[in-house]
N, C-alpha and C positions, 0 to 999 in steps of 0.2 A: 543565627539566622540561617535560611533556607537557602540550600546549593543554588548557585546562579546556572541558569538555565539560557544557554546561546542558542539564539533563533536567527533562520537566515529567508527571507522575505523573498520568495520569487513570481513577480507580478508585472506585467508590462504596461502599468497605467501607475503613474508618480504618484497621483492623489490617492491611489487605493493604497499604496505601500505607506506614504506618510499617514493617512488614516489607521490603518494596522499598528504602527508603530506607537499612534495615539492611545490605542484600544490596549496594547501589551504595556503599557506603562503603568495600567492600574495594577500589576502583579509586581512586586516590588525584586521576585526570583527571576523576573525574566529580563533578557537582554538580547537586542536585536543589535548583531555583530556584521550582518552584511546584508545586500541587496543584489537582485540582478533583475532584469527587464524581460529576459528568455531563458530558457533551460540550457541552451548553448553556453550563453554566460556564466550561469550557475555551475554547469560542470567545469569550467575554465578557472572559476575561483576557487572549487574543492580542490582541483588539480593543484594549485597553486600555494594552497592556504596550508601552513604549520597546523592551525587547531580548526577541526572541522565543529562544524555547528551539531547540536545536539538535536533540534528539528527544524524540518523547514515546512513553511507554508506557500504552497503550491498553487500557483492560477493554472486554470485547465487550458483556457485559446489563448495562446501566445503566439508571435511569430518564430521564424528559424525553426524554433523545437518547441514542441507545444508541451503540456504537462504531464500526458500520459508518457510520453517517448522520452521527457525527463527522468521520470519517478523510474521509469523502468533500467534507465541506463545508471543511476545513482542508487539506485536497491542493489545493483547487482553488484556493483564497484564499491559502494561504502553503506554494507547491511547493516551498520547499527546506528545510520540518521534515520531516525523517525520523519516521516514524511506524511502531513495533513492536506489532502487536495480540499482547497479552499476555492469556489466558483458559485458563480451566479446559474451556472446550467444545471437542470436536474432532467436529464435525459438518461434512460435506462441502460443504454449502451455505452456510455460514457462512466457512469457510475460503476459498472462492472469492470470496464476496462481499466480504471482509474486503481481499484481494488486487485484487480488481476495482476496490475503492473508493480505492486509493491504496496501503496498507499495504505496506512493503517485506518484510517478516517477519511469521510467525505462529507465536508461541511459547506452549508450554502451560507454565501456573503451576507445574507438577510440576517443571520444569528446575530445577539448581544453579545458585548465584552465579556459579559460572564461564563455565556454559553461557549465563547471560544476558547476562554480561559480554560474552563472544564474540558474540552475537548483535547488540548494540548497536553495538559496534565495526565489525561487517559490514554493519549499517546506515548508519552514519555512511560508511563507503566507499561504498556504495550496492549493497553485495553482498546478497540474499537469502539469510538462514540459516534454515531449516527442518528437523526432524528427521524421520526417513523417515516414520514415522505420517503428520506432516503433510502432506508431498509426497506421500504416496500418496492422502492426503484430498482434496488440491486437485486430483489426478488424476481421481479420482473425480467431483469436482464440477464438473470441464470437460466429462467425458462427459457428465453430466446435461443442463448446459446445449446441447451440441451435439443432443442428442435433442430438444429443448424448443424449439430457434430453427433459423432456416435458415441456408444460407450456414454450412457447419460450425460454428453456435454463436455467429455474431458478434451484437454488440450493436448497436445502431440507431448509436450514434456510430462504433463499430468500423467499421461500412459505409460511414460518410462518410470516416473517415480511410482506410480502403482504397481507396477509389474516387480519392480524391486522391494517395495513392501511385502508383495505378495510372496516373495522369495527370502523374507525373514531379517533384509539387512535393517540395521540402525540408518538414522539420519546422517550420521557423519559417513556410514560406509557408501552412503548414496550418493552424498556430495562429492567424496571421493570419486566415486564411479562414472557420475554424470560431470564433474568440474565444474561444480557450483557449489554457494555458500551454502552452510547448513541453514541458515537462515531462510535462505529462499527453497530448500527442503521442507521446511515447517510449514511456510505458506502453502506449497503445493498440498503438501498434505492434510492442513487445514480446509482447502478447498475442497479436495476429496472427499473428508469428513462431511463437508457439510451439504456437497450436491449429493450424496449418496443418503446424507438425514442418519450418520452413524455416530458412535460415539467415541471409539479408541480405532487406533491403527491394525489392533487384531480384529477387530470386527468386520474392518475394510480387506486384509487380508485374505479372510473367508468367505466376504462376497466376492472378490475378485475371483476365486477359484470357482465357487459355485455358477456365475454366471460364464465361467470361461474366459474373462477379459486377460486373465493371467499368460492364457495360451495362445494369444493373440500375439 
């Protein structure tokens, strides 16, 4: 028998949560262990829970604390929880911000049950799953960020990580230096590689020195 996967649903609509649970029941190894109506409720549950969920299905637009805010807070405090953003909104900036906050995948609510299950299983393995339209939206969002920010669109935290990569520090050493989790460091390094269209951190370090970014 497959290992049971504990899932939490965060959405402000009761009927949506009910529908998602119905979808997830199609997969015997999935178990919905908790629900929340917004990000603040989700964080409160995690803080008082003895057993954390393996994965969270996170709505984007919610009152009190939206999906992007909640994803960032949860990813920073509970890095082992995989988060899949599940929403009706396909906006370039929202897709980019969701992935930047720590969501591993961005999935539209129009997907079939089979596609949703596939996305969840992929997320649990650390594999982002996105439709072609979502991937295109993410690419457009990245381009906008590049045009709005210096250094190829790097965020302030990414520039800090880049400098330390250029200095030859490992992910653990960077995490210790910046007081963040190793998972967060890996996410920033992956984002840097994607923005620079490179394959590994050695190439990233070389590029940083060549362009003078490491000296800023």
